[in-house]
All heavy atoms as an XYZ file, in Angstrom:
774
protein
N     -14.266    -11.795     -1.764
C     -13.289    -12.190     -0.783
C     -13.637    -11.689      0.610
O     -13.399    -12.370      1.573
C     -11.904    -11.652     -1.159
C     -11.239    -12.417     -2.247
C      -9.841    -11.882     -2.458
C      -9.130    -12.697     -3.497
N      -7.779    -12.248     -3.702
N     -14.162    -10.477      0.695
C     -14.393     -9.905      2.003
C     -15.610    -10.502      2.689
O     -15.822    -10.285      3.854
C     -14.519     -8.389      1.909
C     -13.242     -7.778      1.451
C     -12.984     -7.247      0.227
C     -12.023     -7.689      2.173
N     -11.702     -6.823      0.142
C     -11.084     -7.086      1.337
C     -11.633     -8.064      3.439
C      -9.784     -6.842      1.725
C     -10.339     -7.814      3.825
C      -9.437     -7.212      2.975
N     -16.418    -11.281      1.947
C     -17.555    -11.926      2.547
C     -17.195    -13.235      3.211
O     -18.047    -13.953      3.680
N     -15.920    -13.577      3.247
C     -15.466    -14.848      3.806
C     -15.698    -14.876      5.318
O     -15.598    -13.872      6.002
C     -13.989    -15.054      3.516
N     -16.028    -16.057      5.803
C     -16.156    -16.233      7.241
C     -14.764    -16.274      7.847
O     -13.793    -16.604      7.172
C     -16.895    -17.545      7.523
C     -18.347    -17.593      7.007
C     -18.923    -18.973      7.211
C     -19.196    -16.553      7.695
N     -14.628    -15.965      9.137
C     -13.298    -15.917      9.752
C     -12.497    -17.195      9.573
O     -11.308    -17.153      9.388
C     -13.587    -15.633     11.224
C     -14.890    -14.918     11.221
C     -15.664    -15.514     10.061
N     -13.134    -18.368      9.614
C     -12.379    -19.609      9.473
C     -11.911    -19.834      8.042
O     -11.076    -20.688      7.796
C     -13.211    -20.802      9.969
C     -14.401    -21.096      9.112
N     -15.587    -20.385      9.247
C     -14.591    -21.977      8.121
C     -16.457    -20.852      8.360
N     -15.876    -21.813      7.666
N     -12.404    -19.053      7.104
C     -11.980    -19.185      5.713
C     -10.864    -18.214      5.365
O     -10.324    -18.267      4.273
C     -13.157    -18.938      4.783
C     -14.262    -19.966      4.913
C     -15.485    -19.567      4.118
O     -15.763    -18.387      3.947
N     -16.211    -20.557      3.636
N     -10.494    -17.325      6.252
C      -9.503    -16.299      5.938
C      -8.130    -16.873      5.640
O      -7.383    -16.289      4.876
C      -9.406    -15.280      7.069
C     -10.561    -14.299      7.151
C     -10.380    -13.401      8.365
C     -10.654    -13.454      5.906
N      -7.794    -17.989      6.236
C      -6.440    -18.509      6.043
C      -6.207    -18.956      4.604
O      -5.082    -19.056      4.157
C      -6.177    -19.665      6.998
O      -7.100    -20.710      6.740
N      -7.275    -19.202      3.838
C      -7.099    -19.634      2.458
C      -6.944    -18.474      1.492
O      -6.652    -18.674      0.327
C      -8.301    -20.496      2.023
O      -9.476    -19.726      2.073
N      -7.107    -17.258      1.962
C      -6.975    -16.088      1.109
C      -5.652    -15.382      1.380
O      -5.212    -15.314      2.517
C      -8.128    -15.109      1.337
C      -9.433    -15.606      0.806
C     -10.328    -16.265      1.638
C      -9.760    -15.460     -0.529
C     -11.521    -16.751      1.159
C     -10.958    -15.941     -1.021
C     -11.839    -16.588     -0.166
O     -13.017    -17.049     -0.660
N      -5.030    -14.820      0.343
C      -3.821    -14.031      0.587
C      -4.170    -12.748      1.328
O      -5.313    -12.310      1.306
C      -3.306    -13.727     -0.825
C      -4.514    -13.811     -1.684
C      -5.418    -14.845     -1.039
N      -3.181    -12.161      1.944
C      -3.393    -10.915      2.675
C      -3.728     -9.828      1.655
O      -2.940     -9.548      0.755
C      -2.156    -10.511      3.485
C      -1.894    -11.556      4.574
C      -2.326     -9.125      4.099
C      -0.634    -11.322      5.348
N      -4.928     -9.234      1.746
C      -5.287     -8.202      0.781
C      -4.529     -6.903      1.058
O      -4.272     -6.571      2.201
C      -6.783     -8.021      1.011
C      -7.004     -8.454      2.406
C      -5.959     -9.503      2.707
N      -4.138     -6.217      0.008
C      -3.462     -4.930      0.156
C      -4.072     -3.950     -0.813
O      -4.847     -4.303     -1.676
C      -1.952     -5.043     -0.141
O      -1.794     -5.426     -1.501
C      -1.276     -6.043      0.764
N      -3.695     -2.717     -0.673
C      -4.147     -1.654     -1.554
C      -3.128     -1.419     -2.643
O      -3.110     -0.380     -3.256
C      -4.341     -0.368     -0.731
C      -5.401     -0.468      0.316
C      -6.781     -0.452     -0.278
O      -6.992      0.099     -1.326
N      -7.730     -1.066      0.391
N      -2.259     -2.378     -2.878
C      -1.136     -2.167     -3.802
C      -1.618     -1.861     -5.202
O      -1.000     -1.096     -5.914
C      -0.214     -3.376     -3.818
S       1.244     -3.114     -4.820
N      -2.734     -2.436     -5.629
C      -3.198     -2.182     -6.985
C      -3.318     -0.702     -7.278
O      -2.724     -0.189     -8.227
N      -4.054      0.017     -6.490
C      -4.240      1.450     -6.687
C      -2.978      2.217     -6.357
O      -2.560      3.088     -7.114
C      -5.385      1.953     -5.786
O      -6.533      1.179     -6.050
C      -5.673      3.408     -6.052
N      -2.343      1.892     -5.257
C      -1.139      2.597     -4.841
C      -0.012      2.398     -5.850
O       0.713      3.322     -6.157
C      -0.686      2.130     -3.465
C      -1.680      2.480     -2.393
C      -1.002      3.285     -1.320
N      -1.929      3.566     -0.270
C      -2.381      4.783     -0.049
N      -1.990      5.779     -0.767
N      -3.226      5.007      0.927
N       0.152      1.168     -6.335
C       1.218      0.905     -7.308
C       0.965      1.682     -8.597
O       1.895      2.192     -9.206
C       1.327     -0.586     -7.587
S       2.002     -1.512     -6.203
N      -0.294      1.767     -9.004
C      -0.618      2.536    -10.206
C      -0.296      4.006     -9.990
O       0.303      4.656    -10.864
C      -2.104      2.376    -10.561
C      -2.514      3.186    -11.744
C      -2.177      2.792    -13.022
C      -3.233      4.357    -11.585
C      -2.559      3.530    -14.118
C      -3.606      5.117    -12.668
C      -3.272      4.712    -13.939
N      -0.652      4.552     -8.830
C      -0.346      5.954     -8.540
C       1.157      6.188     -8.512
O       1.659      7.163     -9.059
C      -0.935      6.355     -7.183
C      -2.434      6.439     -7.157
C      -2.979      6.681     -5.762
O      -2.212      6.699     -4.798
O      -4.198      6.860     -5.664
N       1.862      5.256     -7.886
C       3.313      5.402     -7.795
C       3.963      5.302     -9.171
O       4.856      6.079     -9.501
C       3.887      4.326     -6.862
C       5.354      4.422     -6.538
C       5.684      5.771     -5.913
C       5.768      3.304     -5.606
N       3.501      4.358    -10.000
C       4.055      4.226    -11.350
C       3.794      5.483    -12.175
O       4.677      5.952    -12.903
C       3.442      3.004    -12.034
N       2.604      6.050    -12.048
C       2.288      7.274    -12.764
C       3.171      8.424    -12.286
O       3.689      9.187    -13.109
C       0.798      7.645    -12.552
O      -0.008      6.538    -12.986
C       0.422      8.879    -13.337
N       3.367      8.542    -10.978
C       4.230      9.584    -10.463
C       5.672      9.407    -10.944
O       6.345     10.367    -11.283
C       4.189      9.609     -8.938
C       2.924     10.230     -8.399
S       2.991     10.551     -6.626
C       3.098      8.896     -5.994
N       6.120      8.155    -10.987
C       7.494      7.900    -11.435
C       7.659      8.278    -12.914
O       8.699      8.822    -13.308
C       7.863      6.442    -11.200
C       7.942      6.057     -9.735
S       9.090      7.047     -8.781
C      10.617      6.430     -9.424
N       6.650      7.990    -13.720
C       6.716      8.375    -15.135
C       6.767      9.882    -15.283
O       7.560     10.414    -16.059
C       5.503      7.819    -15.884
C       5.538      6.325    -16.090
C       4.266      5.832    -16.757
C       4.202      4.327    -16.755
N       2.935      3.844    -17.299
N       5.929     10.578    -14.519
C       5.941     12.041    -14.556
C       7.283     12.595    -14.086
O       7.814     13.544    -14.669
C       4.817     12.609    -13.699
C       3.395     12.431    -14.234
C       2.381     12.869    -13.191
C       3.210     13.198    -15.514
N       7.832     11.988    -13.060
C       9.122     12.420    -12.546
C      10.215     12.204    -13.592
O      11.061     13.069    -13.794
C       9.457     11.650    -11.273
C      10.759     11.991    -10.578
C      10.754     13.456    -10.154
C      10.966     11.103     -9.373
N      10.175     11.082    -14.273
C      11.163     10.798    -15.312
C      11.086     11.820    -16.440
O      12.100     12.366    -16.883
C      10.956      9.384    -15.851
C      11.885      9.017    -16.949
C      13.219      8.741    -16.676
C      11.449      8.951    -18.257
C      14.092      8.403    -17.696
C      12.311      8.625    -19.274
C      13.639      8.350    -19.000
N       9.884     12.114    -16.903
C       9.707     13.101    -17.976
C      10.164     14.476    -17.511
O      10.846     15.196    -18.238
C       8.236     13.128    -18.452
C       7.975     14.295    -19.387
C       7.885     11.810    -19.128
N       9.821     14.821    -16.277
C      10.225     16.121    -15.749
C      11.743     16.211    -15.632
O      12.332     17.262    -15.928
C       9.562     16.353    -14.388
N      12.388     15.138    -15.219
C      13.840     15.146    -15.125
C      14.487     15.280    -16.498
O      15.483     15.990    -16.650
C      14.339     13.893    -14.415
C      14.099     13.913    -12.927
C      14.557     12.641    -12.254
O      14.747     11.620    -12.885
N      14.709     12.704    -10.941
N      13.940     14.580    -17.493
C      14.475     14.707    -18.851
C      14.346     16.151    -19.348
O      15.268     16.689    -19.960
C      13.754     13.756    -19.806
C      14.122     12.284    -19.707
C      13.283     11.473    -20.696
C      15.599     12.065    -19.962
N      13.212     16.738    -19.064
C      12.995     18.116    -19.508
C      13.946     19.068    -18.782
O      14.468     20.007    -19.348
C      11.535     18.506    -19.276
C      11.139     19.776    -19.959
C      11.405     20.123    -21.251
C      10.427     20.851    -19.392
N      10.877     21.348    -21.521
C      10.260     21.829    -20.389
C       9.883     21.092    -18.146
C       9.598     23.017    -20.183
C       9.210     22.274    -17.941
C       9.083     23.219    -18.945
N      14.189     18.796    -17.514
C      15.120     19.617    -16.740
C      16.530     19.497    -17.297
O      17.258     20.482    -17.398
C      15.092     19.208    -15.261
O      13.765     19.337    -14.776
C      16.000     20.087    -14.430
N      16.928     18.286    -17.657
C      18.253     18.095    -18.238
C      18.386     18.832    -19.571
O      19.439     19.368    -19.893
C      18.541     16.597    -18.434
C      18.782     15.805    -17.151
C      18.911     14.327    -17.478
C      20.019     16.303    -16.428
N      17.323     18.840    -20.331
C      17.341     19.551    -21.614
C      17.456     21.049    -21.410
O      18.038     21.764    -22.219
C      16.081     19.221    -22.407
N      16.916     21.559    -20.313
C      16.955     22.995    -20.034
C      17.986     23.306    -18.963
O      17.824     24.209    -18.151
C      15.578     23.462    -19.592
N      19.122     22.575    -18.939
C      20.129     22.727    -17.905
C      20.848     24.070    -17.968
O      21.518     24.458    -17.020
C      21.132     21.590    -17.976
N      20.727     24.795    -19.074
C      21.400     26.075    -19.213
C      20.782     27.151    -18.311
O      21.423     28.147    -18.005
C      21.347     26.547    -20.670
C      22.122     25.610    -21.576
O      23.071     24.955    -21.076
O      21.775     25.525    -22.767
N      19.549     26.955    -17.893
C      18.859     27.946    -17.084
C      19.232     27.725    -15.616
O      19.064     26.643    -15.082
C      17.324     27.813    -17.283
C      16.597     28.819    -16.429
C      16.980     27.968    -18.743
N      19.749     28.769    -14.956
C      20.160     28.676    -13.565
C      19.039     29.041    -12.600
O      19.150     28.801    -11.410
C      21.363     29.585    -13.306
C      22.621     29.072    -14.003
O      22.707     27.850    -14.235
O      23.476     29.902    -14.308
N      17.990     29.647    -13.080
C      16.878     30.073    -12.236
C      16.037     28.848    -11.868
O      15.830     27.956    -12.684
C      16.019     31.112    -12.982
C      14.856     31.560    -12.113
C      16.864     32.290    -13.405
N      15.550     28.814    -10.629
C      14.680     27.724    -10.198
C      13.398     27.775    -11.014
O      12.617     28.715    -10.916
C      14.377     27.827     -8.710
N      13.225     26.770    -11.828
C      12.076     26.753    -12.726
C      10.880     26.081    -12.063
O      11.030     25.366    -11.073
C      12.438     26.017    -14.012
O      12.648     24.658    -13.740
N       9.710     26.269    -12.634
C       8.533     25.580    -12.111
C       8.684     24.060    -12.186
O       8.155     23.345    -11.351
C       7.403     26.058    -13.027
C       7.868     27.346    -13.587
C       9.350     27.237    -13.667
N       9.450     23.600    -13.172
C       9.652     22.153    -13.313
C      10.409     21.607    -12.114
O      10.072     20.546    -11.577
C      10.404     21.843    -14.626
C      10.751     20.364    -14.702
C       9.578     22.247    -15.826
N      11.425     22.326    -11.657
C      12.179     21.849    -10.495
C      11.297     21.833     -9.246
O      11.441     20.946     -8.393
C      13.427     22.698    -10.276
O      13.087     24.025     -9.989
N      10.392     22.787     -9.138
C       9.462     22.790     -8.008
C       8.509     21.610     -8.097
O       8.201     20.968     -7.091
C       8.679     24.102     -7.965
C       9.525     25.240     -7.405
C       8.725     26.511     -7.256
N       9.269     27.434     -8.269
C       8.583     28.267     -8.983
N       7.287     28.357     -8.830
N       9.171     29.055     -9.864
N       8.047     21.299     -9.317
C       7.151     20.151     -9.507
C       7.879     18.866     -9.173
O       7.315     17.969     -8.522
C       6.604     20.119    -10.959
C       5.891     18.807    -11.239
C       5.673     21.294    -11.194
N       9.133     18.775     -9.585
C       9.912     17.577     -9.264
C      10.041     17.412     -7.763
O       9.887     16.308     -7.227
C      11.305     17.642     -9.940
C      11.149     17.489    -11.450
C      12.232     16.561     -9.395
C      12.419     17.727    -12.224
N      10.299     18.498     -7.059
C      10.380     18.439     -5.606
C       9.077     17.987     -4.970
O       9.067     17.157     -4.067
N       7.981     18.518     -5.475
C       6.662     18.119     -4.950
C       6.391     16.644     -5.226
O       5.832     15.936     -4.374
C       5.566     18.983     -5.567
C       5.541     20.450     -5.118
C       4.518     21.235     -5.941
C       5.217     20.541     -3.644
N       6.750     16.168     -6.423
C       6.545     14.761     -6.761
C       7.386     13.849     -5.860
O       6.912     12.789     -5.434
C       6.878     14.499     -8.228
C       5.863     15.018     -9.245
C       6.394     14.852    -10.655
C       4.545     14.300     -9.091
N       8.605     14.260     -5.579
C       9.455     13.456     -4.693
C       8.864     13.403     -3.283
O       8.867     12.349     -2.645
C      10.867     14.032     -4.665
C      11.622     13.793     -5.960
C      12.955     14.513     -6.031
O      13.203     15.422     -5.179
O      13.740     14.179     -6.923
N       8.362     14.528     -2.792
C       7.716     14.548     -1.477
C       6.478     13.656     -1.468
O       6.236     12.907     -0.523
C       7.330     15.965     -1.099
C       8.481     16.874     -0.785
C       8.044     18.316     -0.542
O       6.838     18.559     -0.321
O       8.926     19.201     -0.593
N       5.681     13.736     -2.537
C       4.466     12.933     -2.638
C       4.818     11.450     -2.695
O       4.132     10.620     -2.090
C       3.673     13.328     -3.886
C       2.281     12.747     -3.909
S       1.324     13.111     -5.406
C       1.640     14.811     -5.713
N       5.883     11.101     -3.398
C       6.298      9.702     -3.489
C       6.640      9.150     -2.109
O       6.212      8.050     -1.753
C       7.517      9.602     -4.405
C       8.064      8.192     -4.521
C       9.325      8.124     -5.352
O       9.882      9.180     -5.719
O       9.764      7.004     -5.618
N       7.378      9.900     -1.326
C       7.739      9.470      0.021
C       6.491      9.323      0.894
O       6.368      8.380      1.668
C       8.723     10.451      0.658
C      10.082     10.459     -0.005
C      10.767      9.110      0.032
O      10.707      8.430      1.079
O      11.361      8.720     -0.995
N       5.569     10.266      0.749
C       4.341     10.218      1.548
C       3.507      8.981      1.192
O       3.007      8.283      2.075
C       3.525     11.483      1.307
C       2.301     11.608      2.165
C       1.587     12.926      1.919
C       0.356     13.040      2.770
N      -0.345     14.306      2.556
N       3.392      8.670     -0.097
C       2.617      7.508     -0.533
C       3.277      6.218     -0.035
O       2.593      5.300      0.415
C       2.477      7.500     -2.075
C       1.956      6.171     -2.577
C       1.562      8.625     -2.526
N       4.606      6.155     -0.096
C       5.294      4.970      0.404
C       5.050      4.785      1.901
O       4.790      3.668      2.357
C       6.805      5.089      0.153
C       7.194      4.828     -1.279
C       8.705      4.934     -1.422
C       9.149      4.738     -2.856
N      10.627      4.862     -2.989
N       5.138      5.863      2.665
C       4.928      5.775      4.106
C       3.487      5.359      4.429
O       3.260      4.516      5.298
C       5.234      7.118      4.769
N       2.516      5.926      3.706
C       1.123      5.548      3.926
C       0.901      4.083      3.573
O       0.155      3.383      4.264
C       0.202      6.427      3.081
C       0.074      7.843      3.584
C      -0.764      8.715      2.659
O      -1.217      8.233      1.596
O      -0.957      9.893      2.992
N       1.524      3.615      2.497
C       1.378      2.209      2.097
C       1.930      1.260      3.142
O       1.314      0.235      3.452
N       3.094      1.592      3.708
C       3.678      0.756      4.743
C       2.784      0.718      5.984
O       2.575     -0.344      6.575
C       5.068      1.258      5.121
C       6.125      0.955      4.086
C       7.470      1.476      4.510
C       8.509      1.242      3.422
N       9.833      1.756      3.806
N       2.250      1.856      6.369
C       1.376      1.911      7.549
C       0.097      1.111      7.304
O      -0.373      0.387      8.187
C       1.040      3.362      7.885
N      -0.433      1.225      6.098
C      -1.655      0.500      5.768
C      -1.417     -1.004      5.738
O      -2.246     -1.793      6.216
C      -2.155      0.973      4.395
C      -3.628      0.824      4.189
C      -4.085      1.574      2.961
O      -3.884      2.792      2.873
O      -4.622      0.890      2.071
N      -0.283     -1.427      5.195
C       0.047     -2.848      5.168
C       0.214     -3.401      6.579
O      -0.216     -4.517      6.878
C       1.314     -3.093      4.360
C       1.074     -3.040      2.861
O      -0.103     -3.127      2.437
O       2.056     -2.908      2.110
N       0.823     -2.619      7.466
C       0.997     -3.063      8.849
C      -0.348     -3.232      9.541
O      -0.581     -4.222     10.238
C       1.860     -2.059      9.620
N      -1.246     -2.285      9.328
C      -2.589     -2.388      9.924
C      -3.344     -3.593      9.378
O      -4.016     -4.305     10.114
C      -3.389     -1.124      9.647
C      -2.937      0.074     10.441
C      -3.765      1.298     10.079
C      -3.262      2.545     10.752
N      -4.028      3.733     10.344
N      -3.238     -3.835      8.064
C      -3.944     -4.960      7.456
C      -3.381     -6.284      7.965
O      -4.130     -7.222      8.238
C      -3.848     -4.883      5.929
C      -4.641     -5.951      5.224
S      -6.408     -6.006      5.646
C      -6.982     -4.604      4.765
N      -2.071     -6.375      8.113
C      -1.455     -7.588      8.626
C      -1.926     -7.861     10.046
O      -2.250     -8.999     10.407
C       0.085     -7.464      8.589
O       0.482     -7.210      7.238
C       0.757     -8.719      9.099
N      -1.996     -6.822     10.863
C      -2.479     -6.958     12.242
C      -3.940     -7.414     12.252
O      -4.320     -8.293     13.030
C      -2.336     -5.627     12.961
C      -2.755     -5.649     14.401
C      -2.618     -4.284     15.064
O      -1.790     -3.473     14.620
O      -3.359     -4.039     16.037
N      -4.759     -6.854     11.369
C      -6.178     -7.215     11.301
C      -6.345     -8.674     10.891
O      -7.142     -9.413     11.472
C      -6.897     -6.292     10.327
C      -8.326     -6.674     10.079
C      -9.292     -6.434     11.041
C      -8.711     -7.298      8.889
C     -10.621     -6.803     10.835
C     -10.022     -7.656      8.676
C     -10.974     -7.412      9.653
O     -12.272     -7.783      9.430
N      -5.589     -9.113      9.887
C      -5.702    -10.494      9.421
C      -5.262    -11.452     10.516
O      -5.897    -12.490     10.731
C      -4.883    -10.690      8.124
C      -4.749    -12.161      7.777
C      -5.528     -9.944      6.978
N      -4.202    -11.118     11.254
C      -3.746    -11.974     12.346
C      -4.824    -12.083     13.422
O      -5.070    -13.166     13.965
C      -2.452    -11.433     12.931
N      -5.487    -10.957     13.729
C      -6.550    -10.978     14.720
C      -7.718    -11.854     14.257
O      -8.252    -12.646     15.025
C      -7.046     -9.547     14.997
C      -8.033     -9.427     16.129
S      -9.768     -9.040     15.737
C      -9.801     -8.211     14.227
N      -8.064    -11.753     12.974
C      -9.159    -12.562     12.445
C      -8.820    -14.051     12.485
O      -9.661    -14.877     12.827
C      -9.474    -12.150     11.010
S     -10.308    -10.554     10.882
N      -7.583    -14.388     12.137
C      -7.179    -15.793     12.159
C      -7.180    -16.340     13.575
O      -7.584    -17.468     13.807
C      -5.802    -15.948     11.510
C      -5.855    -15.769     10.006
C      -4.491    -15.814      9.347
O      -3.461    -15.756     10.054
O      -4.461    -15.900      8.106
N      -6.748    -15.540     14.546
C      -6.765    -15.995     15.938
C      -8.190    -16.193     16.409
O      -8.507    -17.192     17.051
C      -6.058    -14.994     16.840
C      -6.090    -15.438     18.307
C      -5.225    -14.631     19.189
C      -5.236    -15.024     20.634
N      -6.050    -16.096     21.095
N      -9.061    -15.251     16.057
C     -10.472    -15.377     16.466
C     -11.104    -16.615     15.812
O     -11.857    -17.334     16.467
C     -11.237    -14.109     16.052
C     -12.696    -14.133     16.402
C     -12.928    -14.124     17.908
N     -14.360    -14.149     18.153
C     -14.932    -14.840     19.117
N     -14.197    -15.528     19.958
N     -16.232    -14.819     19.270
N     -10.779    -16.876     14.553
C     -11.310    -18.063     13.879
C     -10.820    -19.330     14.550
O     -11.585    -20.281     14.734
C     -10.897    -18.039     12.406
N      -9.557    -19.338     14.934
C      -8.997    -20.491     15.632
C      -9.688    -20.700     16.975
O     -10.041    -21.834     17.341
C      -7.503    -20.292     15.835
O      -6.966    -21.312     16.604
N      -9.925    -19.607     17.701
C     -10.615    -19.703     18.989
C     -12.039    -20.226     18.809
O     -12.503    -21.077     19.584
C     -10.659    -18.340     19.672
C      -9.286    -17.865     20.142
O      -8.345    -18.689     20.164
O      -9.169    -16.656     20.455
N     -12.719    -19.751     17.788
C     -14.092    -20.211     17.541
C     -14.124    -21.696     17.163
O     -14.999    -22.439     17.600
C     -14.745    -19.374     16.442
C     -15.175    -17.968     16.839
C     -15.659    -17.196     15.611
C     -16.259    -18.014     17.890
N     -13.164    -22.121     16.358
C     -13.109    -23.541     15.977
C     -12.874    -24.405     17.203
O     -13.479    -25.480     17.350
C     -12.012    -23.767     14.938
C     -12.361    -23.240     13.569
C     -11.210    -23.360     12.589
O     -10.083    -23.644     12.962
N     -11.503    -23.138     11.327
N     -12.015    -23.953     18.120
C     -11.762    -24.685     19.341
C     -13.024    -24.745     20.204
O     -13.360    -25.808     20.737
C     -10.611    -24.058     20.128
C     -10.359    -24.737     21.443
C      -9.697    -25.958     21.491
C     -10.801    -24.172     22.650
C      -9.482    -26.591     22.700
C     -10.588    -24.793     23.835
C      -9.914    -26.015     23.872
O      -9.706    -26.646     25.063
N     -13.733    -23.627     20.312
C     -14.960    -23.582     21.114
C     -16.003    -24.517     20.528
O     -16.693    -25.226     21.275
C     -15.495    -22.162     21.184
C     -14.664    -21.237     22.060
C     -15.172    -19.809     22.037
O     -16.324    -19.575     21.603
O     -14.419    -18.912     22.438
N     -16.125    -24.540     19.211
C     -17.107    -25.425     18.566
C     -16.713    -26.888     18.800
O     -17.554    -27.720     19.112
C     -17.201    -25.104     17.064
C     -17.860    -23.742     16.868
C     -17.971    -26.193     16.332
C     -17.802    -23.213     15.462
N     -15.443    -27.191     18.662
C     -14.962    -28.573     18.852
C     -15.201    -29.040     20.277
O     -15.674    -30.147     20.477
C     -13.484    -28.637     18.511
C     -12.883    -30.002     18.606
C     -11.398    -29.968     18.252
C     -10.773    -31.325     18.418
N      -9.331    -31.300     18.146
N     -14.893    -28.203     21.238
C     -15.071    -28.600     22.632
C     -16.540    -28.654     23.022
O     -16.941    -29.444     23.874
C     -14.301    -27.688     23.592
O     -14.721    -26.345     23.375
C     -12.815    -27.807     23.371
N     -17.374    -27.818     22.410
C     -18.806    -27.833     22.728
C     -19.455    -29.101     22.201
O     -20.353    -29.649     22.825
C     -19.484    -26.595     22.124
N     -19.029    -29.609     21.080
C     -19.603    -30.831     20.507
C     -19.168    -32.064     21.286
O     -19.881    -33.041     21.323
C     -19.167    -30.978     19.057
C     -19.882    -30.025     18.129
C     -19.467    -30.277     16.696
C     -20.208    -29.306     15.769
N     -19.797    -29.496     14.367
N     -17.997    -32.033     21.886
C     -17.508    -33.211     22.590
C     -18.146    -33.365     23.976
O     -18.015    -34.392     24.597
C     -15.989    -33.153     22.727
O     -15.610    -32.044     23.541
N     -18.833    -32.352     24.482
C     -19.469    -32.444     25.813
C     -20.718    -33.219     25.784
O     -21.445    -33.750     25.275
C     -19.794    -31.039     26.358
C     -18.529    -30.322     26.781
O     -17.504    -31.005     26.987
O     -18.573    -29.091     26.890
């Protein structure tokens, strides 16, 4: 897909990193779910356990991954728009050069 010429970009969907990011997020969510279940099972303990610290870290990591994904998607959308505009400009230049 990445070997496509600029005028061919409009036929491809906007590529994202969702495959890897979604897998990471799904794995983190599974770990968070298991950690929460374990915390509920050990609800009698009032002391801050290592599990609660891990849950906090996982929640922070989840937010960070979401923010990075949004920023990356915005950059990719901007890049694709620039490529499509450049392809359109080149097609116009080729069309006008042939008509002279």
